[in-house]
N, C-alpha and C positions, 0 to 999 in steps of 0.2 A: 314219687322220687325214683327217677331211673339211674341206671350204671351207663356211662355215656362217654365215647371218644371222639375228637375229633381231630383228623388231620390236617393240617392248612390253615396256617396262621399269617396269612396276608392282611390286607387292608378291610377283606370282609372276612375272613375267617375268623381274626382275633377278635372283632366284637363279638359276633356270632356266637362264637364259641361262650363268651363273656355272658351273653345272656342265657346261655341254655344252664348255666352254673347261677349266675345270681335270679334271673326271671322264672327258671324251669325250676330251679333249687334242685338241681341235679346233681351227680357224682362224676367228675368229670375229668379226664383227662386226655392230656393234647400232645401231638405228635407235630412235630415241625422239622425242616429241612435244617434249619439252621437251627441249631441246639439254646442259643442263647435264647431267642424268640419263645420259646417254648419255655424255659424257664421263667422267664420277664411274663410270661400269660398265668403261669404257675402262680407267683411272688402275689401278682397284681389281683386273682380271683381265689387265690386258694385252693384251687386242685392242683391234679399231679402231672408230672410229663416224663414221657417213656422214650427211651433210645430208638425202637422203630415202631413202625406202624402196626406188625405184629405184635408187639407186645402191648402198645394203645389198645389194641383190639379183645386181648385174651378176656373172658368172661361177661365184654359189654353185652347190654341188651342193644343199644344202637350206636353203630359207628358214624360220623360225619366224615366227608371229604369237601374240600373245597380247595384244590389246586388249577394248577396253568392250562394243562389242553389232554387232550386224548394219552399221549404217554405218557404225561405224568402222573394220569391217572390208572393208569395198567401196574407203575410202577408201585405204586400206594397199595394197588391190591394186590396185584398175582403176582409181581414180582418177587425174587427168594424172600425179601424180610417184608413181605405185604401185608393189609391188614385180614385178607381172605384166609389165610394161614391160620390166624387165632379166632376164628370167630365161630361161636359155639351157633348148634342147632337153633333156629327157631328165632335168632338176633335181627336183624336186621342192617341195611350199610344203605344211609340215603348219601347221595352225591348232588353235591349244589354247586359244582365245576362247570362252565358254559362249555359241552364237549360235544362231540357227534352224536346224531342218534344209532350209528354203528356200534360204535363202542358200546353206548348204555344196551343196547340188546344182547351183544356180547357176552357184557360182567354180567346179567340178569340171569342167562345161562346158568354161568359158572357157580354163580351162586347159587341157584336153585340145587344143582347137582351135590354143593356142600351144605345143603339141609338148610339154609335161611334166604331171608329176601335181598332183593333190592331195588332201590327206588331209584330212579335220574328226576334230583329235585333242582333244576337250575331257580337263579333267583333275579328280579328285577329288583332297583332302586337304588342301586349304586351304594357310596361309602355310606354315605349320609341314612340311607335305608336301613342298614346292617348295623351304625351306631347306634340309631333311634330302635332298632328292633322293629321295622316297620316294612321290609321285604314282601313283596309279592314272590310265590313259589310254587311253579309251573311243575306239575309231577305226574312221571311216567313209571305203571309198576300196577302189580297184584293189588283191588282193592283192600286186601287182606290184612298185607304189610303197610298198605298207605293207612288205613282205621288202627294200625299200632302205635304211625310214628307221628302221627298226623298231632297230638297233643305236645308233642316234645318237640316237633319244627314250630307250632307255634308261637315261641319262648322268643322267636328272633323274626315274626312273620305278623303281617296285619292281614294277610290273605292266601290263602292255601287252597288248592286246587288239585284233584286228579285228573287229570285228560285221558288218560288211556291206557294202556299196555305199556309196556318197555318200549322207551325212545318217544314216547308222544310228550314227555316233558320237554325232553330236548327240542322236538319238534316246534313246540309252542313257545320255547325263545329263542327260536330264528322268526317265528312268524314278528317278535317282540322286535328283535333288534332289524328285521326289517321295516316296520311300519318309523320304530326313530330315524333313521336312516333316513327316509325322504322326509319326514317333519323337519329335520336341523335342518336340511338343505332349503325346504322350503322356507323355513324363518330365517335363514341365513341370505340368501336372496330378496326377501321381504323387508329385512331390514337395510341393508345396501341399497334395495330401490328405494326406500325411505330417505337415505341421508342425501343421494343423489338428488333426489327431488325437493330437498331441504326443508323436508317436515322434522316435527320436533317426535322423535322416534317415543318417546316416552307415554307421552299424548296420545300417540298412533295406537300403542299396544293396549294403554288403558282403553280403548274403546272396542279394537276387534277381537281383543280378549275375551273379550261375553260374548260375540256371537260366534257364528260357525269355525271358524280359524282357529278358534281358544285349543291350546296343549298345555301339557304339563310341562315341554320344552318350553314354548313362549311365557309363563307363567312363571318358571324357575329360571332361563336362560337369558330373561332377553336384557336384562340390565349388564348382566359381565361381558356379555357379547357386545351391547353398545359401548360399551368402557376398553374394550378391546383388552378383555381380561380374562384370560384361558388357564392358568396353574392352578388346577385342579382338577375334580372330579374323572369321572370316565376316561380313562385315556385312550387317545386313539389306537395306540398300539393294538390295544383291549381291541376294540370297535373292530379293525381291519382282520385279527381273529375268528372274530365273530361272525362276519361276515365273509367271508374265508369259508367258514363251516355251511353258513345259508347256501353259496354259490356251487358249494362242493355237491350238498345236495340235493339243489337243482337241476345240476348236471344228473343224480343219477334218479330222482322222480319224474324230468320232462317239465319243471317250472320254469317258465320265462322271468327272470330279473331282470330287466333292461337298466330301471332306475338305481337299484340297490348296486348291480355291477357298475356303474356311471360313478355313484357316489362311493362306492370302495376306492377308485382310482382318484376321487377327488381327498379321499382322507391322505392317498400314496402321495397327494402333493403337499398335502399338512406335512407328511414324515418328513421329506424331503426339503421343509423349508425349516426344519429340526423340532417339530412339534410334535413326537411321540408320545411326550407325557402332555401334552394340552388335552382337555376337553373335548370332549367329540362336538360341543360347540366351536370352534375355533374351525369351523369350515367360513366362517363369514372371514376370515384372515386371509384366505386364500383371493378371496372376492376381491380384498382392498390392500394387496399385497403389491 
């Protein structure tokens, strides 16, 4: 059993912290910007809540965070009441936020100067994966910190992998999002084409999902796409944030991402249609409008 803090109780962080408490049997203290949500979590799972990230981090073996973006992450780590000011030597900070590789490297350096570890550990699997404790975790950082943290991370994960040094976890998550963007657009166009051709989409997917075209997106999203239901899942706003990170990194490293840039603009169209909180599979709605 470890002493753990978790910062950020959104749709992902709330159940992830719950798994650390219940499945991992760890002593968990949480912090959330909305105090009422932190208290709700503490009442539900039997943990403690803290008034600031710094207070949550004091004396902990591991401190987790899952917040919105680079600026949010800096605020809860190195801001005036940030967790880094409360962390002890030898502890490890695990960041589950999808953020830039640049901020991961920056915070890893600050953590090293403070005598504790830092792992950038973005996740894939969405809200359902978080609730079921079945996330894929892509980690960047020092192997010694990874070896310490891995048994704790496994409370909410089905796959945990060390990808390389600081920033490598975020870079791997970027590849994940690049691949998803292309897959969902292809699936949207395929379903749209099939409808226009007068085919039974369920029969089509039953066959092609067992061949080379098969994917998680096809298996898990074709029914709701075919029914025009998008009020769930990984929001378009979040995907645009993630694709923006990918495109910014590509500008830095010279990678060419023409399809990703195009799909990002398609998601902009969805936002303008009022679908900011729709699932990413809503790319089909753009074709059918």
